[in-house]
N, C-alpha and C positions, 0 to 999 in steps of 0.2 A: 565424432571427431570434434575436438575443441579448436579454438582460434590458433593456439600455439602449435598443435600438431599439423593443422593445415598449413601454417606458416613454414614449419620445417620441411614438410613434403614439398611445398612450392620452391623453397630454396634449393633443395636437393635435385629437383627435376630441372630446374633452370641453371644451376651453377655446379652441381655435382656434390659439393660439400659445404657445410656451414662456414668453415675456416676460410675457404676460398671466396665465398660470398662476402664475408666480413672484410677481406682485403679489398675487395672490388669497390665497396661502399665506404671504405676508410673508417670503419667502425671496429674498435677492438674486439677480438674474438671472445674474450671473457664477458664483455658487455652483452654481445648478441646471445651468447649461450645462456646468460642470466635471464635475459628477456624471455627466451624460449622456455626456460624452467620455471620462472616465477610469474610470468604472465605479462601480457601487453599492457594491461590496464595500470601496472605499476611502473612502466617505463617512461622516460622522458619523451615529451612530444617531438623534439628534434630527432631523437634516435628512431622513433616510429616513422617519422617523415622520411629519413634516410633509408629505412628498410623498405618502405612502400615504393619509393622512387626507383630503387634497385630492382624491385619485382614488377614494376609497371602496374601497380594497383594504387588505389587511393586510401587514405586513412579511414574514410567512411566505410569503404568496402570491407576493410579488415574488422572494424569494430562491429559492423552489422553481419558478420559471417554466419552467425547462428541462423539468420533469416535469409541468406543468400541461396541462389539456385545450386551452387556447388555443395553446400551443406545438405540441402534437401535431396539432391541426387545420391550423395553418399549414404545418407540415412535410409534411403529406399533400396539402394543397391545391396547393402549388406544383408538385407532381409530375403534376397533372392536366392534360389538355388544356383549351384555352380554353373550349369549350362546357360542359365539366363544372365548371370553375371558376365560370362564370356561374351554374350551378344551385346551387352551393354558396353563392355570394353571395346569390341571390334567397331561398334558404331561410333564411340567417342574418338577412337584412333583415326577413323575415317574422316570425321569432321576436322580433326586436328590437322591431318595432312592436307586436306583440301584448303583449309584456312591459310596454311603456310605456302601453298602454291598459288594463291591468288594475290596479285599486287594491287592493293587499294590506293587508288589516287586520291589525294587530299581533296575534299569537297568544301567549298566555301558556302557557309550558311549564314542566315540572318538571325540575329538575336535581338529582342527588344529589352533594353536595359532600363531599369527604373531609378536612374540617378546613380550617385557614388556613395560609398561608405568609406570612412576613414580608416586607414592604417596609420594614424598619425594624430591629427589635432581635432577631427570632428567634421561631420558633414550633416546636411539636413536631407532626410529621405522622405518624400511625400509629395502633396500637391498634385498627384496624378502625372508627374513628369515621366515621359517616355522617349526614348531614342532608339531607332533601328540601326544596328552596326553589323558588319560582316564578321564572321567567326570561323576559325579554322580548327577543326577537331570535333570530337563527339560531344554532343549536347545531351546531358543526363536529364532524367525526368526532374522537373523543378516547377515551382510556382512563380518565381520571378528571378530576374538576374540583375546584378549590379556590377559597377566597376570599382576597383580598389584604388584609393588615393592615399599614397604615403608608403612608408617602409616599415611599419611597426610589426607586420606579420611576415617579414622575411625570416627564413628562406621559403616558407610555404607559399606565399602570395607576393608577386612582384607589383610595383607601382603600375597602375593602368590595366592590370589583369581582370578579365571578366569572371566572375564567379556566380554559381547557381545556388539558389536557396529554396528550401522546402519550408513552408509556413508551419510553425508549431510554437506553442508556448511551453511545451514540455521538453526539457533537455536534461542531459546527465553530465556530470562533471567530466571534463576533458574534451567536450565537443566544441567545434568552432561554430560561433553563432553571429548573427546580425542583430545588434542590440541598440535600443534607444537609451542614451545615457545623458541625462540633463538636456533633453530635447535635441540631441544630435546623434547621428547614426554611426555606429563603429562596427568593424569586424574584429572579434576577439575570441580568445579561447576562455570558455566558461569554467571556472574552478569553484568547487564547494568542498571544504574539508573542515578539519577541526579549528582552523584558523578563521573560518568564516567564508562568505561567498564574495567572488570578485571576478572582474574581467581582466584577462591577462594578455599582454603582448608577447609574441615569440622573440621579437627583437628586444633584448634586455636593456636597451638604453631608454626604454619607456617604462614609467611607473605602472604598477597595477592600479586598477580602478575599483575601489571597494563598493559593494552593493550594500547600502545601509540607509538608515532613515535621513541621512543628509544629502541623498542624491535620488533623483527620480530615474527609474530604470525599468525597462520592459524588454522583451525579446520578440523580434519579428520572426525569426526562424533559424534553422540549422543549415549550414553550408553543405552542399553535396558535391562541390568542386566542379 
């Protein structure tokens, strides 16, 4: 099962039909259908964000679907005999029902943040700065956390939002990264295509930041939300 098939199945499980889902997230049905047919990698990031928010998943979970537990379970399950597939289904249904019958109270946790990254004009990340803050919500596996300063990554990240980062220097076009650009730290979308490489803001009032010989740039890691 590929990303698009998984996405369509998830939409139908949660909303019944693709058309009804498109109405709920205010995305034209023809646009959503095109994304499911032509592929997520060709879709606008704003549309991907709307779809993921409507389904309660993150863009990273969608892009990394091939390596996800759901994908691994599906690949193994289709190789089982029918009676074993039924056992997998019954166990999964039991887990789902138990999950929905449990009211999970919000747990306040502490997160160590390593400074701020700009969604605007630039920040400096480094010097071993650390601050412990409380955080409501699930904390994903990460190497470090930072606070967002500014509005250039709206609607994905709000000003002051804490985001979580996995350290890596290997990224693919379309991923949200933490980058050092002319000795200041930014959170941006990394884009590399026939027009060249650049860091892009989701808020279109901000200009792209070209990656070329005129600017010093490096990548700290990829945002895992």
